[in-house]
TORKOL-4160 file (C-alpha; in steps of 0.2 Angstrom, whole numbers, padded with zeros to 4 digits, m for minus):
175
<pt num="1" X="0371" Y="0520" Z="m0534"/>
<pt num="2" X="0371" Y="0516" Z="m0552"/>
<pt num="3" X="0368" Y="0495" Z="m0555"/>
<pt num="4" X="0388" Y="0497" Z="m0560"/>
<pt num="5" X="0394" Y="0503" Z="m0547"/>
<pt num="6" X="0404" Y="0496" Z="m0533"/>
<pt num="7" X="0395" Y="0496" Z="m0517"/>
<pt num="8" X="0407" Y="0506" Z="m0506"/>
<pt num="9" X="0400" Y="0507" Z="m0491"/>
<pt num="10" X="0405" Y="0487" Z="m0491"/>
<pt num="11" X="0422" Y="0490" Z="m0497"/>
<pt num="12" X="0424" Y="0502" Z="m0482"/>
<pt num="13" X="0418" Y="0489" Z="m0471"/>
<pt num="14" X="0427" Y="0473" Z="m0478"/>
<pt num="15" X="0445" Y="0482" Z="m0480"/>
<pt num="16" X="0444" Y="0491" Z="m0461"/>
<pt num="17" X="0441" Y="0471" Z="m0455"/>
<pt num="18" X="0456" Y="0465" Z="m0466"/>
<pt num="19" X="0467" Y="0477" Z="m0458"/>
<pt num="20" X="0460" Y="0475" Z="m0438"/>
<pt num="21" X="0462" Y="0455" Z="m0442"/>
<pt num="22" X="0481" Y="0457" Z="m0449"/>
<pt num="23" X="0482" Y="0468" Z="m0431"/>
<pt num="24" X="0479" Y="0453" Z="m0421"/>
<pt num="25" X="0487" Y="0441" Z="m0432"/>
<pt num="26" X="0506" Y="0451" Z="m0431"/>
<pt num="27" X="0497" Y="0452" Z="m0411"/>
<pt num="28" X="0498" Y="0433" Z="m0409"/>
<pt num="29" X="0516" Y="0432" Z="m0419"/>
<pt num="30" X="0523" Y="0443" Z="m0410"/>
<pt num="31" X="0515" Y="0436" Z="m0393"/>
<pt num="32" X="0524" Y="0421" Z="m0397"/>
<pt num="33" X="0540" Y="0426" Z="m0406"/>
<pt num="34" X="0545" Y="0438" Z="m0394"/>
<pt num="35" X="0552" Y="0456" Z="m0396"/>
<pt num="36" X="0567" Y="0448" Z="m0400"/>
<pt num="37" X="0563" Y="0432" Z="m0407"/>
<pt num="38" X="0567" Y="0426" Z="m0425"/>
<pt num="39" X="0560" Y="0437" Z="m0438"/>
<pt num="40" X="0551" Y="0449" Z="m0425"/>
<pt num="41" X="0558" Y="0465" Z="m0432"/>
<pt num="42" X="0551" Y="0464" Z="m0448"/>
<pt num="43" X="0535" Y="0458" Z="m0440"/>
<pt num="44" X="0533" Y="0472" Z="m0427"/>
<pt num="45" X="0536" Y="0481" Z="m0444"/>
<pt num="46" X="0523" Y="0476" Z="m0453"/>
<pt num="47" X="0511" Y="0477" Z="m0439"/>
<pt num="48" X="0515" Y="0495" Z="m0439"/>
<pt num="49" X="0511" Y="0498" Z="m0455"/>
<pt num="50" X="0495" Y="0487" Z="m0453"/>
<pt num="51" X="0490" Y="0501" Z="m0438"/>
<pt num="52" X="0492" Y="0515" Z="m0449"/>
<pt num="53" X="0482" Y="0506" Z="m0463"/>
<pt num="54" X="0466" Y="0500" Z="m0449"/>
<pt num="55" X="0470" Y="0520" Z="m0442"/>
<pt num="56" X="0465" Y="0527" Z="m0461"/>
<pt num="57" X="0452" Y="0515" Z="m0463"/>
<pt num="58" X="0444" Y="0520" Z="m0446"/>
<pt num="59" X="0445" Y="0537" Z="m0450"/>
<pt num="60" X="0436" Y="0534" Z="m0469"/>
<pt num="61" X="0422" Y="0526" Z="m0460"/>
<pt num="62" X="0419" Y="0538" Z="m0445"/>
<pt num="63" X="0417" Y="0551" Z="m0457"/>
<pt num="64" X="0406" Y="0542" Z="m0470"/>
<pt num="65" X="0395" Y="0533" Z="m0458"/>
<pt num="66" X="0401" Y="0517" Z="m0463"/>
<pt num="67" X="0396" Y="0505" Z="m0448"/>
<pt num="68" X="0412" Y="0491" Z="m0446"/>
<pt num="69" X="0407" Y="0473" Z="m0446"/>
<pt num="70" X="0398" Y="0465" Z="m0432"/>
<pt num="71" X="0411" Y="0450" Z="m0434"/>
<pt num="72" X="0425" Y="0461" Z="m0427"/>
<pt num="73" X="0426" Y="0452" Z="m0410"/>
<pt num="74" X="0426" Y="0434" Z="m0418"/>
<pt num="75" X="0440" Y="0444" Z="m0432"/>
<pt num="76" X="0447" Y="0448" Z="m0415"/>
<pt num="77" X="0451" Y="0431" Z="m0410"/>
<pt num="78" X="0452" Y="0422" Z="m0426"/>
<pt num="79" X="0467" Y="0434" Z="m0428"/>
<pt num="80" X="0476" Y="0433" Z="m0415"/>
<pt num="81" X="0473" Y="0413" Z="m0413"/>
<pt num="82" X="0481" Y="0412" Z="m0432"/>
<pt num="83" X="0494" Y="0422" Z="m0427"/>
<pt num="84" X="0501" Y="0412" Z="m0412"/>
<pt num="85" X="0497" Y="0394" Z="m0418"/>
<pt num="86" X="0509" Y="0396" Z="m0433"/>
<pt num="87" X="0520" Y="0403" Z="m0422"/>
<pt num="88" X="0520" Y="0390" Z="m0413"/>
<pt num="89" X="0524" Y="0379" Z="m0427"/>
<pt num="90" X="0539" Y="0389" Z="m0430"/>
<pt num="91" X="0546" Y="0406" Z="m0439"/>
<pt num="92" X="0547" Y="0401" Z="m0455"/>
<pt num="93" X="0528" Y="0394" Z="m0454"/>
<pt num="94" X="0523" Y="0412" Z="m0446"/>
<pt num="95" X="0533" Y="0419" Z="m0461"/>
<pt num="96" X="0521" Y="0408" Z="m0471"/>
<pt num="97" X="0505" Y="0415" Z="m0462"/>
<pt num="98" X="0510" Y="0432" Z="m0468"/>
<pt num="99" X="0513" Y="0426" Z="m0486"/>
<pt num="100" X="0496" Y="0418" Z="m0489"/>
<pt num="101" X="0487" Y="0430" Z="m0479"/>
<pt num="102" X="0495" Y="0445" Z="m0490"/>
<pt num="103" X="0494" Y="0436" Z="m0507"/>
<pt num="104" X="0473" Y="0435" Z="m0504"/>
<pt num="105" X="0474" Y="0454" Z="m0498"/>
<pt num="106" X="0484" Y="0456" Z="m0517"/>
<pt num="107" X="0472" Y="0448" Z="m0523"/>
<pt num="108" X="0455" Y="0456" Z="m0514"/>
<pt num="109" X="0460" Y="0475" Z="m0516"/>
<pt num="110" X="0467" Y="0471" Z="m0536"/>
<pt num="111" X="0449" Y="0466" Z="m0540"/>
<pt num="112" X="0443" Y="0482" Z="m0528"/>
<pt num="113" X="0453" Y="0493" Z="m0538"/>
<pt num="114" X="0445" Y="0485" Z="m0554"/>
<pt num="115" X="0430" Y="0489" Z="m0548"/>
<pt num="116" X="0431" Y="0506" Z="m0543"/>
<pt num="117" X="0442" Y="0509" Z="m0560"/>
<pt num="118" X="0428" Y="0504" Z="m0569"/>
<pt num="119" X="0416" Y="0518" Z="m0564"/>
<pt num="120" X="0425" Y="0532" Z="m0555"/>
<pt num="121" X="0418" Y="0528" Z="m0540"/>
<pt num="122" X="0429" Y="0535" Z="m0527"/>
<pt num="123" X="0443" Y="0543" Z="m0530"/>
<pt num="124" X="0451" Y="0542" Z="m0510"/>
<pt num="125" X="0447" Y="0526" Z="m0507"/>
<pt num="126" X="0456" Y="0521" Z="m0524"/>
<pt num="127" X="0472" Y="0531" Z="m0518"/>
<pt num="128" X="0471" Y="0522" Z="m0501"/>
<pt num="129" X="0468" Y="0504" Z="m0509"/>
<pt num="130" X="0482" Y="0506" Z="m0519"/>
<pt num="131" X="0497" Y="0513" Z="m0507"/>
<pt num="132" X="0490" Y="0500" Z="m0493"/>
<pt num="133" X="0490" Y="0484" Z="m0508"/>
<pt num="134" X="0509" Y="0491" Z="m0512"/>
<pt num="135" X="0511" Y="0488" Z="m0496"/>
<pt num="136" X="0505" Y="0471" Z="m0492"/>
<pt num="137" X="0516" Y="0466" Z="m0509"/>
<pt num="138" X="0532" Y="0469" Z="m0498"/>
<pt num="139" X="0524" Y="0459" Z="m0483"/>
<pt num="140" X="0521" Y="0443" Z="m0492"/>
<pt num="141" X="0539" Y="0447" Z="m0505"/>
<pt num="142" X="0549" Y="0449" Z="m0486"/>
<pt num="143" X="0539" Y="0432" Z="m0481"/>
<pt num="144" X="0544" Y="0424" Z="m0496"/>
<pt num="145" X="0563" Y="0428" Z="m0493"/>
<pt num="146" X="0561" Y="0427" Z="m0477"/>
<pt num="147" X="0556" Y="0406" Z="m0477"/>
<pt num="148" X="0540" Y="0406" Z="m0477"/>
<pt num="149" X="0540" Y="0390" Z="m0492"/>
<pt num="150" X="0551" Y="0380" Z="m0482"/>
<pt num="151" X="0539" Y="0381" Z="m0467"/>
<pt num="152" X="0532" Y="0363" Z="m0463"/>
<pt num="153" X="0518" Y="0357" Z="m0475"/>
<pt num="154" X="0518" Y="0374" Z="m0485"/>
<pt num="155" X="0505" Y="0371" Z="m0496"/>
<pt num="156" X="0494" Y="0364" Z="m0485"/>
<pt num="157" X="0497" Y="0379" Z="m0472"/>
<pt num="158" X="0495" Y="0392" Z="m0486"/>
<pt num="159" X="0481" Y="0385" Z="m0494"/>
<pt num="160" X="0470" Y="0384" Z="m0480"/>
<pt num="161" X="0473" Y="0402" Z="m0472"/>
<pt num="162" X="0471" Y="0410" Z="m0492"/>
<pt num="163" X="0452" Y="0401" Z="m0490"/>
<pt num="164" X="0453" Y="0407" Z="m0473"/>
<pt num="165" X="0454" Y="0424" Z="m0480"/>
<pt num="166" X="0441" Y="0422" Z="m0492"/>
<pt num="167" X="0430" Y="0416" Z="m0482"/>
<pt num="168" X="0430" Y="0431" Z="m0471"/>
<pt num="169" X="0431" Y="0444" Z="m0484"/>
<pt num="170" X="0416" Y="0439" Z="m0491"/>
<pt num="171" X="0406" Y="0435" Z="m0473"/>
<pt num="172" X="0414" Y="0452" Z="m0467"/>
<pt num="173" X="0405" Y="0459" Z="m0483"/>
<pt num="174" X="0390" Y="0455" Z="m0478"/>
<pt num="175" X="0387" Y="0457" Z="m0461"/>
């Protein structure tokens, strides 16, 4: 790999970890809000898309021999806890969580696409990331439309979640 080429295995690992974390966040939210609760249909739909993203990253990892992050057991618990905790605050806080997470993932995926485009490093990965980024943007927009910004202490809640996402990304890239 040349000096300017992105580390593709690292990108795949962190993206799979992020999609896994998203499935756990939605599972936590649905466990609290129930299948008939406010925004449950929207959350379930987003969860199905995240499950599809995860399955595609799992397949890509298997084909390319990329190991998952060693932190996956932690992300399982942390993601579920974040989803459940925000849902316990209320449906708008659950939507605030979604908006914050998806905003950070949009930034992350955009940076990856820039790195991949700069070197034409991996067209298959770039196509996946571009498709998934569009879905994540839709999730963010749906959460905002559902009142995410009306959640209690929204700026603080969203800022803390976004910071947590940035830390999770960095850790998952490395471990």
